[in-house]
DRENLUM-432054 format. One record per residue: residue in one letter; x, y, z of N, C-alpha, C in turn. Coordinates in steps of 0.02 Angstrom, whole numbers, plus 50000, padded with zeros to 5 digits. Atoms other than C-alpha are relative to their C-alpha. Layout:
! DRENLUM-432054
AXYZXYZXYZ ...
//
This chain:
! DRENLUM-432054
T500414993849999499995000150001500455006049999 A499554994349996501415012150041500265001749932 V499724999250069502165009249867499495002949953 I500564997550045500475011949779499885007150016 L500154992849982500155027849874500565004749975 R499414995850024501875034649832499935001149923 M500124999550070501555030949647499415004849984 W500594995350007499855039449662500185007050012 Q499784993349983500635054449742500425002849943 E499594997350056501905056249603499595001449939 Q500444998850058500535054449472499615006750008 I500384993649990499485068549549500455005950000 E499544993849996500955080049584500285001549930 G499714998850069501535077649399499465002749953 L500514997250045499845083549330500095007449990 P499944992950012499885100549247499445003850035 G500534996149965498965113449355499934997950074 W500075001849931499125103849521500355005050047 Q499744995549955499425115949662499844998850071 V500145001749930499615112149846499745006150036 H500244994449962498635123149962500485001850057 R499604997349942499625134250080499645005850029 H500334994649965498985146250210500515003250047 E499474996349962500205159450276500634996050003 G499425004050003501565147850217499964992950027 Y500095006549974500885132350303499594995449950 R500385004750041500295116550207499544996050045 A500505003549964498725108450266500044992549988 I499975007050006498905089850304499394997150040 T500595002449966497255081250342500164993250033 V499925006549964497205067150471499304998250025 D500655002249985495635057450487499954992650004 V500185007149996494825040550525499384998549959 T500605001350035493635032650406499784992650013 A500275006549983492515017250420499674996749943 F500385004150052491935003450302499564995150043 W500465003649953490384996350387499944992549982 R500035007350006490334977350414499544997350051 P500455002149946488744974250521499944992350005 A500135007049998488644955950470500654996050006 L499355003549995490494951750484500134997350071 R499855003049935490854939350625500725002050024 N499404997849966492204945050744500355005949964 C499754994250030492384961650661500495003450050 P499494997849949493984969150737499905006650033 S500074993449970493344986450772499285002649988 K500664996750009491824998250785500115007549988 H499964992950017491435015750731499355003050011 Y500654996649986490075028150780499635001449936 H500444998750057488645028850654499495004950020 P500434994849982487665045150660499234997749996 A500685001850010486065037550590499764994850055 A500165004949949486095022950717500105002750068 N499884997049933486685034250858500364995250045 R499615004649962487865020850916500614997449958 A499415003050032489515012050871499764993049965 L500185005950036489264998250737500684996849977 P499395003450024490514985050677500245002649932 A499744997250061491654992450545500784998550000 V499295000350007493384990850473500235007549996 I499764993049997494245007550518500745000249981 F499274998550006495905014750463500085007549989 G499854992950005496725031650462500235001949932 V499824996850066496955042850306500335005950017 I499594993949995498285055850296500145002549932 G499894997450068498415067250145500095007449999 E499894992950008498955083750080499415002649953 V500574997550033497645095150006500285004949944 G499834995750052497815103949836499435001449957 Q500504997750043496865110349691500204998649925 I499865000950074496745106049504499325001049966 G500634998650036495455112049379499475003450042 G500474996449960494615122749507499694995850055 Q500335004549950494225108249622500574997850053 R499555002549949495025103849790500044992350002 L499875007249998495765086349807500434998550061 A499535002349948496575076749949500444994549966 C499545005050029498115066949892500254996050059 P499785003849943498345052650014500744998650006 L499335001349988500045050650086500154993650039 A499935006549962499745035950205499324997450024 F500555003049965498455023750265500284996250061 E499795003449938498615017150444499484995250024 R500465005449978497815001050498499994999850075 V500085000649928497194996950672500574995150025 H499505004449971498434988250788499694993150007 P500335007049998498204969250779499804997850069 K500175002049930498184967550970499545004950032 D500454994749972497214983651002499665003549945 P500344997250057495974987450862499585005950013 S500454994249980495145002050955500175006049959 E499874993550031494925019050879500475004450033 S499534995749962495855027451019500714997949987 R499325001950014497385016850985500195002049931 L499884998250067497235020350799500175007749998 W499854992750001497225039550833500735000950032 Q499304999549970498815037050942500514998549942 E499555001450054499645029050790500045005349947 L500014994750049499085042750672500385006350030 L499664994449974499715056250791500774998950004 R499295001349998501385047450808500335000449928 W499794999450070501505046550614500095007449986 A499964992950012501155065050605500595003450034 H499424997249963502455068950740500664998649967 R499315002350030503825058950648500075003049933 R499944998650070503445063750470499895007449977 L500184992950023502745081750462500575004750015 T499494994849994503905096250439499735006250038 P500274994149971503775113250527499545004349951 E500444996350048502895119650368499314996349992 D500615003550006501535106650387499575000550065 V500444999649944499975108350499499514994049993 A500455005649995498985092750546499285002950014 V500644997449991497125097150524499544994250014 M500385005649976495935086050622499325002350024 D500664998849974494115084950666499954998150074 A500085001149928493405082350842500014992850023 G499945007249979493685063550841500574998650045 V499455001049958495265065650940500025005850051 K499984995249947495555074951103500635004449997 L499394995349999496735090151125500554997350044 A499495003049953497585081151273500414994349965 D499625004850035498055066751158500495002949948 V499594996550046498755078751028500625002550035 H499434997949962499855086351161500444994450028 A499615005649974500355069551232500474996849946 A499625002850055500965064251056500605004749983 G499454995550016502105079551051499915004149936 L500114996550064501305087050898499975007250009 E499934992949990501785105150881499615004449954 Y500374996050050500875111050726499354996449983 Y500635003350012499055106650718499445005050002 L500594996549996497295113150697499454995250015 L500445004949978495975103950791499295002750014 R500684997749982494075106050803499854997450068 L500165001549931493455106150982499254998850009 A500695000949983491835100651061499745007150025 T500314993749982490605114851093500025001750075 N499944999149930490755112251282500705000250025 F499295000249981492645113451281500165005950050 T499764994949954493445123151426500784999550005 A499244999749988495285128351459500115004950059 R499784995849947496235138751583500525004949978 R499474995550014497345153951578500674996950025 N499345002349979499225150651590500275004750058 Q499764996049944499325162651741499514998450058 P500465001049941498635158751918499555005850010 L500424994649982497165168551975500295004250053 P499694995649950497635183752083499784997950069 Y500115001949931497735180552270499465005150026 G500554995849971496175186852360500175002550070 G499824997049933497065190352523499844995050058 K500185005049949496295175152621500084993249973 G499965006950016496615156852623500604998249952 R499455002350043497705146852503500055004049937 K499924996750064498425155352354499804995849939 P500245003750061497655150452186500574996449966 V499505004150037498585136652092499845000249923 Y500225000150070497595136351929499795006849976 G500204994050033497195149651805499255000749993 E500734998550012495535157451761499724995049950 K500325004450042494315145451683499665003749939 I500294997150060493875149651501499524995349967 R500525003850036492275144251415499855004049940 P500114996050062492275150151234499285000849979 L500714999650021490455146151205499514998950061 K500485000649945488925147951320499714993249993 R500345006649998488035131951372499465000250052 G500565000549955486505126651465500134994650051 Y499925005349948486545116451631499435000550048 N500555000349953485045111351734499545005949990 G500484994550015483955124251648500295006650006 K499694993549992485205138351677500535000749941 T499514998450054486335146951549500655002350032 I499334998249974488205147551588500305004449945 A499754995350049488915162951501500684998349974 A499335000950029490425162251385500465005250030 S499484995549975492075170251437500115005449943 S499834994850045492555186851361500614998549964 P499395001350036493805184751220500545005450006 D499454995149999495515192751215499995005149944 R500094995350058495195199951043499484997049954 A500505002550051494005198450895500275002649930 E499804998450067494285198750708499364999449957 T500575000550048493025202450570500265000849929 W499804999650070493175200050382499414998149954 T500525001950050492125197650224500274994949955 E499855006450038492115181350129499474999149951 D500525000550051491175181249962499395004150015 G500544995549986490125195850018499634998550066 V500305001949936489705187450187500445002450057 A499604997849942490255195450352500124994450047 M499785005149948491275183850463500255003450063 R499764997649937491735185950643500334994450038 A499655005049963492975176950756500145003050070 E499804997849934493255177950945500664995550020 I499365003849990495045172851002500215000850074 W499715000649932495755167251170500714997849988 E499285001750010497655166451186500314997950064 D499615002349944498935158351300499604995750048 L500425004449960497805144251361500384993550014 I499775006449985498185127851441499384995650016 L500545004749989497125112151469499805000350075 P500235000649928496095110451629500454994750038 G499595004749960497105101951766500735001149993 V499284998250007498775109051702500165006250043 I499784994749955499705120151826500385005449955 P499674995250042500225136651743500775000250012 A499275000049998502085137451704500235002949934 P499694997750067503215145751573500104994749951 Q499915005350048503575128851497499374996249985 A500635003750011501765123451492499835000549923 T500235000050069501055118551322499375004349990 T500574995350008499945132951269499724999749927 F500334999650064498715135851125499535005849999 R500534994750011497435147951055499384996449978 V500655002650020495595144951030499635005549957 Y500354995750048494615152650886499274997949998 A500715001350004492715153650895499795003749934 I500144996250063492215157650711499274999049988 Y500724999650011490445163050678499915001249924 D500174999650068489875159350500499234999749995 P500764999950005488045163950457499724993749964 A500215005950031487935148050356499914993950048 Y500035005449948488045137250517499665002950061 T500374998149937486965138150672500495000050059 T499515000749942488455133250789500685002549974 P499344997650018490105142150786500504994249998 W499455004550001491675132550739500505002050057 L499524998849948492815130350891500624996649982 L499385002650025494615127450835500585001850045 A499434999149960496215125650932500654999349957 T499345000350033498025128750868500515003750037 P499454996049964499695134150944500255005549956 L499704995050045500045145050790499615006650004 D500304993250002499735163650781499795001449928 L500214999350069498645164750624499425004650002 K500564996250011497335176050557499354995450007 A500595004349992495555169950594499784997549931 A500195002350071495195169550404500434994349977 T499535005850016496715158250384499784993850034 V500195005449962496155147050520499384996249970 K500605002650031494445145050439500124996749933 A499825003050065495135141950266500414993450009 M499615005649989496385129250336499584993950024 Y500415005749976495055119350427499554997649945 Q500395002250058493975119050269500414995449953 D499615004450042495415110550185500044993050027 R500085007149977495045095250293499484996249964 W500585003250030493455091850201500144995749938 P499895004550058494195084550038500214993050017 V499815006949984494855069450133499384995550005 E500625004450000493045063850150499854997349933 Q500185002250067492965061949962500334993249982 V499635005850017494255047849963499624993650022 P500425005749986493215034850059499345000149967 L500674999650035491595041449982500044997349930 S499935002450067492235038049810500134992150002 A499895007549996492895020549861499374996350014 K500635004149982491205015649937499495000649942 Q500584999150045489975023149812500184999049928 M499805000550070490935023949646500324993349984 V499665006250014492015008649660499564994150030 G500475005149974490704998849763500284996450060 A499735003449943491734994749915499575000050063 H500495000549943490234997850029499684993550005 R500255006849997489684980249985500614995349996 Q499425004249993491094969150045499774992750021 F500165006949983491004950250055500614995950016 V499365003449981492814946250106499994999250075 H500045001449928493084938550275500684998350030 A499345001549973494944934050292500255005950035 D499754994249962495874944950417500395005249957 E499664995550044497014952150282499595003249951 S500434997750056495674954150150499545005550025 I500454994949977494524964450259500375006750010 Q499594993849998495954977350279500195001849931 R499704998250064496664976250105499485002249947 L500534998050053495054977950002499835007150008 P500134992749998494584995250071500605004249988 E499404996150018496395000950058500055000649922 L499944999450073496454996449873499425004249971 A500564996150031494725003949841500115007550007 
//
């Protein structure tokens, strides 16, 4: 598979008009997990959440890593690697660990790993990934990298101020969102966009320190969507750049979609351990 993907990459990069997408000098590298559903397969090695069923169903899952470019006015994801589940631990969490390790080893300082909310920010930090753009859950919270000021009584605060980028409801009450450090506005195709930004944040439970792993959170309000996009990155980028870079994650969805619907791999009847992994890879 690695040889085939390399030949595929050379073929695409050799096409006239192929242009890799870059944002403020950074190349977007999509990292995602896809599933080929096998509900009738006995001893299916893994499961994946199915939105229609609202639960995890038996599926063959593997990771897809690719660079995003454009040719003929259309965005495309050129796959760089496929990552199978670990034979002794076929869980999706273990697969994400392998994908993050791949990105940490292979990506250059000019590459940014762009990921959806299927992986947690704590796992990204644990993998040592320095250049990333990750979508967060709407109820995500963080803390400032400075302890709260001492009130004059009792123990001195250890943790920083709690930051909640988006308001949420709890027990019938509304918990207000934290005030942003700054905001940016811009126009995109005649539509007004707005972003609220929080800087120098750390994960909850981390004690503030100069050497702590910090990040920024962007809440991007697009009138086309009812819920704002909540994105985290350690890079100091314009909000418009962050939005465009995250949108470059979407073409990776075309790769399994084409394999399933155009090639027909959504109907699989192979059962051998190697075949159930090999067939979706080839498709």
